[in-house]
C-alpha positions as CSV (number, residue, x, y, z in Angstrom):
1,X,-50.7,-48.2,17.3
2,X,-51.0,-44.4,17.4
3,X,-50.0,-44.4,21.1
4,X,-46.7,-46.3,20.4
5,X,-45.9,-43.9,17.5
6,X,-46.5,-41.0,19.8
7,X,-44.3,-42.5,22.5
8,X,-41.5,-42.9,20.0
9,X,-41.6,-39.3,19.0
10,X,-41.5,-38.2,22.6
11,X,-38.5,-40.4,23.4
12,X,-35.5,-38.1,23.3
13,X,-32.9,-41.0,23.6
14,X,-34.0,-42.4,20.3
15,X,-31.6,-41.4,17.5
16,X,-33.4,-40.6,14.3
17,X,-32.2,-42.6,11.3
18,X,-30.4,-40.8,8.6
19,X,-31.9,-40.5,5.2
20,X,-29.6,-43.0,3.6
21,X,-30.3,-45.5,6.4
22,X,-34.0,-45.1,5.8
23,X,-33.5,-45.6,2.1
24,X,-31.3,-48.7,2.5
25,X,-33.5,-50.1,5.4
26,X,-30.4,-50.6,7.5
27,X,-32.3,-50.8,10.8
28,X,-34.6,-53.5,9.4
29,X,-31.8,-56.0,9.0
30,X,-29.0,-57.6,11.1
31,X,-25.8,-56.8,9.2
32,X,-23.7,-58.8,11.6
33,X,-24.7,-61.8,9.4
34,X,-23.4,-62.3,5.9
35,X,-25.9,-62.1,3.0
36,X,-27.7,-65.3,2.5
37,X,-26.8,-66.7,5.8
38,X,-27.4,-70.4,6.1
39,X,-27.5,-70.9,2.3
40,X,-24.8,-71.3,-0.3
41,X,-21.5,-69.3,0.1
42,X,-21.7,-65.7,-1.0
43,X,-19.4,-65.0,-4.0
44,X,-17.1,-62.0,-3.6
45,X,-15.3,-60.8,-6.7
46,X,-11.9,-59.0,-6.4
47,X,-10.0,-56.8,-8.8
48,X,-6.8,-55.0,-8.0
49,X,-5.0,-52.0,-9.6
50,X,-1.3,-51.8,-8.6
51,X,-0.4,-48.1,-8.3
52,X,3.3,-48.6,-7.3
53,X,5.9,-50.9,-5.8
54,X,7.5,-48.6,-3.3
55,X,10.5,-50.7,-2.2
56,X,12.1,-54.1,-2.2
57,X,14.3,-55.0,0.8
58,X,16.7,-57.9,0.5
59,X,17.8,-57.6,4.1
60,X,14.2,-57.8,5.5
61,X,13.0,-60.0,2.6
62,X,9.9,-58.0,2.0
63,X,8.3,-55.6,-0.4
64,X,6.0,-52.6,-0.1
65,X,3.1,-52.1,-2.6
66,X,0.4,-49.4,-2.9
67,X,-2.8,-50.7,-4.6
68,X,-6.5,-50.1,-5.2
69,X,-8.5,-53.1,-3.8
70,X,-12.0,-53.5,-5.0
71,X,-14.7,-55.9,-3.8
72,X,-17.9,-56.9,-5.6
73,X,-20.8,-58.8,-4.0
74,X,-24.6,-58.7,-3.9
75,X,-26.5,-58.0,-0.7
76,X,-30.3,-57.9,-1.4
77,X,-30.8,-56.3,2.0
78,X,-29.4,-53.0,0.5
79,X,-31.6,-52.9,-2.5
80,X,-33.7,-49.8,-3.0
81,X,-36.1,-48.2,-5.4
82,X,-34.8,-45.9,-8.0
83,X,-36.7,-44.5,-10.9
84,X,-33.6,-43.8,-12.9
85,X,-31.8,-47.0,-11.9
86,X,-28.8,-45.0,-10.6
87,X,-26.4,-46.2,-8.0
88,X,-25.6,-44.3,-4.8
89,X,-22.0,-43.6,-3.6
90,X,-21.1,-43.4,0.1
91,X,-17.9,-42.7,2.1
92,X,-16.4,-44.8,4.9
93,X,-19.1,-43.9,7.5
94,X,-21.5,-46.4,6.1
95,X,-18.9,-49.3,6.2
96,X,-19.3,-49.7,9.9
97,X,-23.1,-50.2,9.7
98,X,-23.3,-52.9,7.0
99,X,-21.6,-56.2,6.2
100,X,-18.4,-56.1,4.2
101,X,-16.0,-58.9,3.3
102,X,-13.2,-59.3,5.9
103,X,-10.3,-59.7,3.4
104,X,-6.8,-59.5,4.8
105,X,-3.3,-59.9,3.4
106,X,-1.5,-63.1,4.2
107,X,2.1,-62.7,5.4
108,X,1.7,-59.0,5.7
109,X,4.0,-57.1,8.1
110,X,2.4,-53.6,7.9
111,X,-0.5,-52.1,6.1
112,X,-2.7,-49.1,6.3
113,X,-5.6,-47.3,4.4
114,X,-4.7,-43.9,3.2
115,X,-6.5,-41.1,5.0
116,X,-5.4,-37.9,3.2
117,X,-7.3,-35.7,2.9
118,X,-10.1,-38.1,4.1
119,X,-10.1,-41.8,4.4
120,X,-9.7,-43.4,0.9
121,X,-12.7,-45.6,1.1
122,X,-15.6,-45.7,-1.3
123,X,-18.9,-47.7,-1.2
124,X,-21.2,-47.8,-4.2
125,X,-24.7,-49.4,-3.9
126,X,-26.9,-50.3,-6.9
127,X,-30.7,-50.6,-6.8
128,X,-30.6,-54.4,-7.2
129,X,-28.3,-54.8,-4.1
130,X,-25.0,-55.1,-5.9
131,X,-22.2,-53.4,-4.0
132,X,-18.7,-52.1,-4.9
133,X,-16.3,-51.5,-2.0
134,X,-13.0,-49.9,-2.9
135,X,-9.9,-49.1,-0.8
136,X,-6.6,-47.5,-1.4
137,X,-4.0,-49.5,0.7
138,X,-0.3,-49.6,1.2
139,X,0.9,-53.0,2.4
140,X,4.3,-54.5,3.3
141,X,4.4,-58.2,2.9
142,X,7.0,-61.0,3.0
143,X,8.7,-62.2,-0.1
144,X,10.7,-65.5,0.3
145,X,13.8,-64.7,-1.8
146,X,16.5,-67.0,-3.0
147,X,19.9,-65.3,-3.3
148,X,21.9,-68.3,-4.6
149,X,22.2,-66.4,-8.0
150,X,22.6,-62.9,-6.6
151,X,23.1,-60.4,-8.2
152,X,22.1,-62.4,-11.4
153,X,18.9,-63.5,-9.8
154,X,15.1,-63.2,-10.6
155,X,12.8,-63.0,-7.6
156,X,9.2,-64.2,-7.6
157,X,7.0,-62.5,-5.0
158,X,3.3,-62.7,-4.4
159,X,0.7,-60.8,-2.4
160,X,-2.0,-63.1,-1.0
161,X,-5.6,-62.2,-0.2
162,X,-7.9,-64.3,2.0
163,X,-11.0,-64.0,4.2
164,X,-10.1,-64.1,7.8
165,X,-13.4,-65.4,9.3
166,X,-15.4,-67.0,6.5
167,X,-14.2,-70.3,5.1
168,X,-15.3,-71.7,1.7
169,X,-18.6,-72.7,3.1
170,X,-19.6,-69.1,3.7
171,X,-17.6,-67.0,1.3
172,X,-16.1,-67.7,-2.1
173,X,-13.3,-65.3,-3.2
174,X,-12.6,-65.1,-6.9
175,X,-11.0,-62.8,-9.5
176,X,-13.9,-60.7,-10.9
177,X,-12.6,-60.6,-14.5
178,X,-10.1,-63.5,-14.6
179,X,-6.6,-62.5,-15.5
180,X,-7.8,-59.1,-16.5
181,X,-8.7,-58.4,-12.8
182,X,-5.1,-57.4,-12.2
183,X,-3.9,-54.1,-13.8
184,X,-0.8,-52.0,-13.2
185,X,0.3,-48.5,-13.7
186,X,2.3,-48.1,-16.9
187,X,5.0,-46.0,-15.1
188,X,5.9,-48.5,-12.4
189,X,9.7,-48.8,-12.1
190,X,12.3,-49.8,-9.6
191,X,15.9,-48.7,-9.1
192,X,17.4,-52.2,-8.9
193,X,14.8,-54.4,-10.6
194,X,13.0,-54.8,-13.8
195,X,9.4,-56.0,-13.5
196,X,9.0,-58.9,-15.9
197,X,5.4,-59.8,-15.4
198,X,2.2,-59.5,-13.3
199,X,-0.2,-62.4,-13.0
200,X,-3.3,-63.4,-11.0
201,X,-4.0,-66.8,-9.6
202,X,-6.1,-68.5,-7.0
203,X,-6.0,-71.5,-4.7
204,X,-7.0,-72.9,-1.4
205,X,-5.5,-72.7,2.1
206,X,-6.1,-75.2,4.9
207,X,-6.1,-74.5,8.6
208,X,-6.4,-77.5,10.9
209,X,-8.8,-75.7,13.3
210,X,-11.1,-73.8,10.9
211,X,-11.0,-75.6,7.5
212,X,-10.4,-74.5,3.9
213,X,-10.3,-70.9,2.7
214,X,-10.2,-69.4,-0.8
215,X,-7.0,-67.5,-1.4
216,X,-6.1,-65.1,-4.3
217,X,-2.5,-64.4,-5.4
218,X,-1.0,-61.4,-7.0
219,X,2.2,-62.7,-8.6
220,X,5.1,-60.7,-10.0
221,X,8.6,-61.5,-11.1
222,X,11.5,-59.1,-10.6
223,X,14.8,-59.4,-12.5
224,X,17.7,-57.5,-11.0
225,X,19.7,-54.9,-13.0
226,X,23.3,-56.2,-13.2
227,X,25.0,-53.0,-14.3
228,X,25.2,-51.4,-10.8
229,X,26.9,-54.5,-9.4
230,X,29.3,-54.7,-12.4
231,X,30.5,-51.2,-11.5
232,X,30.5,-51.6,-7.8
233,X,31.8,-55.2,-7.3
234,X,32.8,-57.2,-10.4
235,X,34.8,-54.6,-12.2
236,X,36.9,-53.5,-9.1
237,X,37.5,-57.2,-8.4
238,X,38.8,-57.7,-12.0
239,X,41.1,-54.8,-11.7
240,X,42.5,-56.0,-8.4
241,X,43.3,-59.4,-9.9
242,X,45.0,-57.9,-12.9
243,X,46.9,-55.5,-10.6
244,X,48.2,-58.5,-8.7
245,X,49.7,-59.8,-11.9
246,X,52.0,-56.8,-12.2
247,X,54.1,-58.5,-9.5
248,X,55.2,-61.1,-12.0
249,X,56.9,-58.4,-14.1
250,X,58.8,-56.8,-11.2
251,X,62.3,-58.1,-10.5
252,X,62.3,-61.0,-8.1
253,X,64.8,-59.2,-5.8
254,X,62.7,-56.1,-5.3
255,X,61.2,-57.5,-2.1
256,X,59.5,-54.3,-0.8
257,X,57.8,-53.6,-4.2
258,X,56.3,-57.0,-4.7
259,X,55.3,-57.6,-1.1
260,X,53.6,-54.2,-0.7
261,X,51.7,-54.7,-4.0
262,X,50.5,-58.1,-2.9
263,X,49.3,-57.0,0.5
264,X,47.5,-53.9,-1.0
265,X,45.6,-56.0,-3.5
266,X,44.6,-58.5,-0.8
267,X,43.3,-55.8,1.6
268,X,41.4,-54.1,-1.3
269,X,39.7,-57.4,-2.2
270,X,38.7,-57.9,1.5
271,X,37.2,-54.4,1.5
272,X,35.1,-55.2,-1.6
273,X,33.8,-58.4,-0.1
274,X,32.9,-56.8,3.2
275,X,31.0,-54.0,1.4
276,X,28.9,-56.6,-0.6
277,X,28.2,-58.7,2.5
278,X,27.1,-55.7,4.6
279,X,24.1,-55.0,2.3
280,X,22.9,-58.6,2.1
281,X,21.0,-60.8,4.6
282,X,23.1,-63.3,6.5
283,X,22.0,-66.4,4.5
284,X,23.5,-69.8,5.1
285,X,24.3,-70.6,1.5
286,X,26.8,-69.3,-1.1
287,X,25.6,-66.6,-3.5
288,X,26.9,-66.1,-7.0
289,X,28.7,-62.9,-6.1
290,X,30.4,-64.8,-3.3
291,X,31.8,-67.3,-5.7
292,X,33.2,-64.6,-8.0
293,X,34.7,-62.5,-5.2
294,X,36.2,-65.5,-3.4
295,X,37.8,-66.9,-6.6
296,X,39.2,-63.4,-7.3
297,X,40.5,-63.2,-3.8
298,X,42.1,-66.6,-4.3
299,X,43.9,-65.4,-7.4
300,X,45.2,-62.4,-5.5
301,X,46.3,-64.5,-2.6
302,X,48.0,-67.0,-4.8
303,X,50.0,-64.1,-6.4
304,X,51.4,-63.3,-2.9
305,X,52.2,-67.0,-2.3
306,X,53.8,-67.2,-5.8
307,X,56.3,-64.5,-4.8
308,X,57.0,-66.2,-1.5
309,X,57.9,-69.3,-3.4
310,X,60.0,-67.4,-5.9
311,X,61.9,-65.6,-3.1
312,X,62.5,-68.8,-1.1
313,X,63.8,-70.7,-4.2
314,X,66.0,-67.7,-5.2
315,X,67.6,-67.5,-1.8
316,X,68.2,-71.2,-1.7
317,X,69.7,-71.1,-5.2
318,X,72.1,-68.2,-4.3
319,X,73.2,-70.0,-1.1
320,X,74.2,-73.0,-3.2
321,X,76.1,-70.8,-5.6
322,X,77.9,-69.0,-2.8
323,X,78.9,-72.4,-1.3
324,X,80.3,-73.6,-4.6
325,X,82.4,-70.4,-5.0
326,X,83.4,-70.2,-1.4
327,X,87.1,-70.3,-0.4
328,X,88.8,-71.8,2.6
329,X,89.1,-68.3,4.2
330,X,85.3,-67.8,4.0
331,X,85.5,-65.1,1.2
332,X,83.0,-65.2,-1.6
333,X,82.8,-63.7,-5.0
334,X,79.4,-62.2,-5.8
335,X,78.3,-60.5,-8.9
336,X,76.1,-57.4,-9.4
337,X,72.8,-59.3,-9.5
338,X,73.6,-61.2,-6.2
339,X,74.7,-58.0,-4.5
340,X,71.3,-56.4,-5.4
341,X,69.6,-59.2,-3.5
342,X,71.3,-58.2,-0.3
343,X,71.3,-54.4,-0.3
344,X,68.6,-53.6,-2.9
345,X,71.0,-51.4,-5.0
346,X,72.3,-51.9,-8.5
347,X,76.1,-52.4,-8.7
348,X,78.1,-52.0,-11.9
349,X,80.8,-54.7,-12.1
350,X,83.2,-52.2,-13.6
351,X,82.9,-49.7,-10.8
352,X,82.4,-51.0,-7.3
353,X,82.3,-54.8,-7.4
354,X,85.2,-56.6,-5.7
355,X,86.0,-59.9,-4.1
356,X,85.8,-58.7,-0.5
357,X,83.8,-60.6,2.1
358,X,80.2,-59.5,2.2
359,X,80.1,-58.5,5.9
360,X,83.0,-56.0,5.4
361,X,82.1,-54.7,2.0
362,X,79.7,-51.9,3.0
363,X,82.3,-50.5,5.5
364,X,85.1,-50.5,2.9
365,X,82.8,-48.9,0.4
366,X,82.0,-46.1,2.8
367,X,85.8,-45.5,3.5
368,X,86.6,-45.5,-0.1
369,X,83.8,-43.0,-0.8
370,X,85.1,-40.6,1.9
371,X,88.6,-40.9,0.6
372,X,87.7,-40.3,-3.1
373,X,87.7,-36.8,-4.5
374,X,84.6,-35.0,-5.7
375,X,85.5,-35.3,-9.3
376,X,86.1,-39.0,-9.2
377,X,82.7,-39.5,-7.4
378,X,80.8,-37.5,-10.0
379,X,82.5,-39.5,-12.8
380,X,81.6,-42.7,-11.1
381,X,78.0,-41.8,-10.6
382,X,77.6,-40.8,-14.3
383,X,79.1,-44.0,-15.4
384,X,76.9,-46.1,-13.1
385,X,73.7,-44.3,-14.3
386,X,74.6,-44.9,-17.9
387,X,75.3,-48.6,-17.2
388,X,72.0,-48.9,-15.2
389,X,69.9,-47.4,-18.0
390,X,71.4,-49.7,-20.6
391,X,71.2,-52.9,-18.5
392,X,68.0,-52.6,-16.3
393,X,65.8,-54.2,-18.9
394,X,68.3,-57.0,-19.5
395,X,68.7,-57.6,-15.8
396,X,65.0,-57.9,-15.2
397,X,64.5,-60.3,-18.1
398,X,67.5,-62.4,-17.2
399,X,66.8,-62.6,-13.5
400,X,63.2,-63.7,-13.6
401,X,62.6,-67.0,-12.0
402,X,61.0,-69.8,-14.0
403,X,57.9,-69.6,-11.7
404,X,57.4,-65.9,-12.7
405,X,57.6,-66.8,-16.4
406,X,55.0,-69.5,-16.1
407,X,52.7,-67.4,-13.8
408,X,52.5,-64.6,-16.5
409,X,50.8,-67.1,-18.8
410,X,48.9,-69.5,-16.3
411,X,47.3,-66.9,-14.1
412,X,45.6,-64.8,-16.9
413,X,44.6,-67.9,-18.8
414,X,42.9,-69.6,-15.9
415,X,41.2,-66.4,-14.9
416,X,39.8,-65.9,-18.4
417,X,38.5,-69.4,-18.4
418,X,36.9,-68.9,-15.0
419,X,35.1,-65.7,-16.3
420,X,33.7,-67.5,-19.3
421,X,32.5,-70.4,-17.2
422,X,31.0,-68.1,-14.5
423,X,29.1,-65.7,-16.8
424,X,28.0,-68.6,-19.0
425,X,26.6,-70.5,-16.0
426,X,24.7,-67.6,-14.3
427,X,23.5,-65.5,-17.3
């Protein structure tokens, strides 16, 4: 009546509807209910444009992606008259007053809608009631990774979309344009991965308390770049293994040289293994890089054990020879090579080798050196140097143990076979 209309105008607490609210008849409908409530489920089409994959974390087993998420549905309550049949575009302020699908990301850890310079939300309404709702979102979601082939692995991750409140009886999610509903930026690239493919799929998810829900999947496969790990892990490990083989070509009586070389290579391999493990999650299974590094470590360790065996057998053999040459007075005759094993110095048999007992030999050599003249000492040194230069190669070749000889062939051969088997299995 006229009286009621007049009372409404005089009521100062009544907020006057905005023009777009009047045009869309928002006050005439209850938008807490979905379109077509009580009837068939409302179809909601989805399409996604992936802007970037920001990061992949092996330690946290997740990925971060920025995308444009677009929803399509029809709500006849929002239809309006338009002479030119043009749509109307609104910002995020209208979203809170109408019904929109409650799509969320399954297994997401963090997500947010971009709000610079304003909230990145767009709503477009067509005269027949069709609605386009677009968001720009960054989401971090779980990716269940398998590192058994790391770093020669390919990871398959997926971002899953689903309605939170409406099951399949009320809302039907589907890809708006089939496989073409998922598009990507041409310039997407990652530092450690090569993106092999993007694909869209759909399925159903069941919850015991609420029923079945439509679920959409954004699937993508990531193949890891191997060159970085070749430079940082594989190549240094190869060099350490080959460096440990140098020990086989050093005289078996040069104890400090061979022991220090073996310990250095073992410690370096341990450092490489620790560095690789520090950047990886603590998984309970063996990774491909673990196999390679542990086998390489075993080769280095066996090189040290090999010299321990050579040194022990050499000492045992020399003791037997000394016992055979021993005299009743306990005096022994030792040659230049045997003397080198005790004091680490080369001795020329024509200069300073005698048949004196070993415990007293060093003292007599010192007394003889003090008593000799300077000219005789210089002559002796020159003669010894010439003899050493001419015989050092022969001494090394003649005084190699049989184990060293076999190790020069067996260790490289087995390591080459292992590399062929390893790269053939994982590549």
